[in-house]
C-alpha positions in Angstrom: -151.2 -33.9 84.0 -151.1 -30.3 85.6 -153.7 -28.9 83.3 -155.8 -31.9 83.6 -156.2 -31.7 87.4 -157.1 -27.6 87.1 -159.9 -28.4 84.3 -161.2 -31.3 86.9 -161.2 -29.1 89.7 -162.5 -26.1 88.3 -164.6 -27.5 85.7 -164.0 -25.2 82.6 -161.0 -25.1 80.1 -161.6 -21.1 80.9 -161.2 -21.6 84.5 -158.1 -23.5 84.5 -156.7 -21.7 82.1 -156.8 -18.4 84.3 -155.3 -20.4 87.4 -152.4 -21.4 85.1 -152.1 -18.4 83.8 -151.7 -20.2 79.9 -154.4 -19.3 77.1 -157.8 -21.2 76.7 -156.9 -22.7 73.7 -153.6 -24.2 74.9 -155.5 -26.1 78.0 -158.2 -27.3 75.3 -155.4 -28.2 73.0 -153.8 -29.9 76.1 -156.5 -32.0 76.8 -156.9 -32.9 73.6 -153.6 -34.7 73.0 -153.8 -36.5 76.7 -157.3 -37.8 75.4 -155.9 -38.8 71.9 -153.6 -40.9 73.6 -155.6 -42.3 76.6 -157.7 -43.2 73.6 -161.1 -42.1 75.0 -162.7 -39.5 76.4 -161.4 -38.1 79.8 -164.4 -35.4 80.7 -168.0 -35.0 79.6 -170.2 -31.3 79.2 -173.1 -31.0 81.0 -174.7 -27.7 81.6 -172.6 -27.2 85.2 -169.6 -27.3 83.6 -166.7 -30.3 82.3 -166.8 -33.7 84.8 -164.9 -36.3 84.7 -165.9 -39.5 82.8 -164.8 -42.9 84.5 -161.6 -43.0 82.8 -161.1 -39.7 84.0 -162.0 -41.2 87.4 -159.5 -43.3 87.3 -156.6 -41.3 86.3 -157.2 -38.3 88.7 -155.8 -40.5 91.2 -152.7 -41.5 89.8 -152.5 -37.7 88.5 -152.4 -36.1 92.6 -150.1 -38.8 93.3 -147.5 -37.1 90.6 -148.6 -33.5 91.4 -147.9 -34.5 95.6 -144.3 -36.1 94.3 -143.5 -33.0 92.1 -144.3 -30.6 95.3 -142.7 -32.3 97.6 -139.5 -32.3 95.6 -140.2 -28.4 95.2 -140.2 -28.1 98.9 -136.9 -30.1 99.6 -134.9 -28.5 97.1 -135.5 -25.1 98.3 -135.8 -26.4 101.8 -131.7 -27.1 101.5 -131.0 -23.6 99.6 -128.7 -22.4 102.2 -127.9 -19.0 100.9 -129.5 -15.7 101.8 -130.9 -14.9 98.3 -134.3 -15.3 96.4 -138.0 -14.9 96.8 -139.6 -15.7 99.9 -143.2 -15.6 100.0 -145.5 -14.4 103.2 -149.4 -14.5 103.6 -151.2 -12.2 106.0 -153.9 -10.2 106.5 -153.2 -7.0 104.9 -153.4 -4.8 108.3 -150.9 -7.4 110.0 -148.2 -6.9 106.7 -148.7 -3.0 106.9 -148.8 -2.5 110.3 -147.0 -5.1 112.2 -144.7 -6.9 110.1 -143.3 -3.8 108.0 -140.5 -3.6 110.1 -139.6 -6.9 110.3 -139.6 -6.5 106.4 -136.9 -3.7 106.9 -135.1 -5.5 108.8 -134.8 -8.5 106.4 -133.9 -6.2 103.6 -131.1 -4.5 105.7 -129.4 -7.3 106.6 -130.2 -9.4 103.4 -130.7 -7.0 100.5 -130.3 -10.3 98.1 -133.6 -11.4 100.0 -136.9 -10.5 98.2 -140.0 -10.6 100.3 -143.0 -11.1 98.7 -146.1 -10.3 100.5 -149.2 -12.0 99.8 -152.1 -10.0 101.7 -155.3 -11.6 102.1 -158.2 -13.4 104.6 -157.9 -16.6 102.5 -155.6 -19.3 104.0 -153.1 -20.4 101.8 -151.9 -23.9 101.0 -148.7 -24.4 102.6 -148.3 -27.5 101.0 -148.5 -26.1 97.5 -146.0 -23.8 98.2 -148.8 -20.7 97.6 -147.0 -19.5 100.2 -143.7 -20.3 102.1 -144.7 -18.8 105.7 -148.0 -17.7 106.6 -148.9 -15.3 109.9 -152.8 -15.8 110.7 -155.0 -15.5 113.7 -155.8 -19.3 113.6 -153.7 -22.2 114.6 -153.0 -24.4 111.5 -154.9 -27.9 111.1 -153.1 -29.3 108.1 -150.2 -32.0 108.1 -147.2 -31.6 108.1 -147.2 -28.0 108.9 -144.3 -26.6 111.6 -146.5 -23.9 113.7 -146.1 -22.0 116.9 -147.5 -19.0 118.5 -145.9 -15.9 117.8 -147.4 -13.1 119.6 -150.7 -11.9 121.5 -152.5 -9.4 119.3 -154.5 -6.6 120.9 -157.7 -5.1 120.0 -159.2 -1.6 120.8 -162.6 -0.1 120.2 -161.8 2.8 118.0 -163.7 5.9 116.5 -163.2 10.0 115.9 -163.3 12.1 118.7 -167.0 13.2 117.5 -167.8 9.2 117.5 -166.9 9.1 121.1 -169.0 11.8 122.1 -171.5 9.9 120.4 -171.0 7.1 122.3 -171.4 8.4 125.6 -174.6 10.3 125.1 -176.5 7.8 122.7 -174.5 4.5 121.7 -177.5 3.7 119.7 -177.2 7.0 117.3 -173.1 5.1 116.2 -172.8 3.0 113.5 -171.4 -0.2 113.9 -168.2 -1.6 111.5 -167.9 -4.8 111.2 -166.2 -7.7 109.8 -168.2 -9.5 106.9 -170.5 -12.2 107.3 -167.7 -14.6 106.6 -166.1 -13.3 109.6 -169.3 -12.7 111.8 -167.5 -15.5 113.6 -165.0 -13.2 114.9 -164.7 -13.4 118.6 -164.6 -9.1 118.3 -167.7 -9.3 116.3 -169.6 -11.2 119.1 -168.0 -8.6 121.3 -169.1 -5.4 119.8 -172.5 -6.8 119.0 -173.1 -7.5 122.6 -172.2 -4.2 124.3 -174.0 -2.3 121.5 -177.3 -4.1 120.9 -179.4 -1.1 120.1 -176.6 0.5 116.8 -177.2 -0.3 113.5 -174.6 -2.0 111.3 -173.4 0.7 108.6 -170.8 -1.2 107.2 -168.7 -4.6 106.9 -165.4 -5.5 105.1 -162.9 -8.1 105.2 -160.1 -5.8 105.5 -159.5 -4.2 109.1 -157.5 -1.4 107.2 -160.5 -0.6 105.1 -162.8 -0.2 108.3 -160.2 1.7 109.7 -160.5 4.2 107.0 -164.6 4.0 107.1 -164.1 4.8 111.0 -161.5 7.7 110.7 -163.9 9.3 108.1 -166.5 9.4 110.9 -169.1 6.7 109.8 -169.2 4.8 113.2 -167.5 2.7 115.8 -164.9 -0.2 114.8 -163.1 -2.8 116.9 -159.6 -2.5 115.5 -156.1 -4.5 116.2 -154.1 -1.8 118.1 -151.5 -1.1 115.6 -153.8 -0.2 113.2 -156.3 1.7 115.3 -153.2 3.9 116.9 -151.4 4.3 113.2 -154.4 5.8 111.6 -154.9 9.8 111.8 -158.5 11.0 113.4 -158.8 7.8 115.2 -159.0 7.2 119.0 -159.2 4.7 121.7 -162.8 4.9 123.1 -163.7 4.1 126.5 -166.0 1.5 126.7 -167.8 -1.5 129.0 -164.5 -3.9 129.1 -161.8 -4.4 126.6 -162.1 -6.9 123.4 -160.9 -10.1 123.4 -157.2 -10.9 122.2 -156.3 -12.8 119.6 -152.8 -15.3 119.1 -150.7 -14.8 115.9 -149.6 -17.8 115.2 -146.5 -18.5 112.2 -146.6 -21.6 110.1 -144.6 -23.2 107.1 -144.5 -26.4 105.4 -142.0 -28.8 107.3 -139.7 -29.5 104.0 -139.0 -25.7 104.2 -137.5 -25.8 108.0 -134.2 -25.2 106.8 -134.5 -22.8 104.3 -131.8 -20.1 105.2 -133.9 -17.0 104.4 -137.3 -18.5 105.9 -135.5 -18.9 109.3 -133.7 -15.4 109.1 -136.9 -13.7 108.2 -138.3 -16.0 111.9 -135.3 -15.0 113.8 -136.1 -11.2 112.9 -139.8 -11.2 113.9 -139.0 -13.1 117.4 -136.4 -10.2 117.9 -139.2 -7.6 116.7 -142.2 -8.3 117.5 -141.3 -9.5 120.7 -140.3 -6.4 121.7 -143.9 -4.8 121.0 -145.8 -3.7 123.9 -148.6 -5.2 124.7 -151.0 -2.7 124.1 -149.5 -1.3 120.8 
């Protein structure tokens, strides 16, 4: 059923194999066995890929119910693990993990060496119900059901550049390029703030990664709005006094309610509260 669902969702044996971490022939054999046992085809080939037949469509809802039951059992078993040991999967943006969460992870390792944090550094919003991660830190609230969430802290942002870039901003802002988030994150408040304040400045670089933006900024390519912990940590960058201050963002932490009693998760959250609660408002 797991392979059946992967093929149904991806429309491809090869893509299903990649997602599941198995070989292409294995996926093909398992689908054939399932269809042989059902006595009918569950998929049909089209130019767009594999699509469900009527019989396959009828099986999908039942397969998804089986999947959710298995995931629920896995979450609840994990949530009752009382020992401070084992893997703890943490989702966050790369800059947050490297510049904000790092001291929390070091303290967790010192206090509980048998806990192994695994940071999944990505801007994608992972599915906590499927245990893509045990806990997630992000700048938008969680909308998924059964997620326990709270605002952890406020993250402040600043306008950064090299000393030469700062001089250029003061003398001729239109001569300094803008380093921005890419189009998928163009709705972010700091992007709108930068474009409004410097409408004549050209866009010279975009990236989903704040860390990459900071490195290009430090090499003199242009100015960028960065989280204060990132901008303050990169050699060669300085805060640029400009018209106003970029908007701050709330940082939210969330996890599935089935994991609320997981000891290693509770330990991480307690340390995060203690360490990040002491972070200065402006880095």
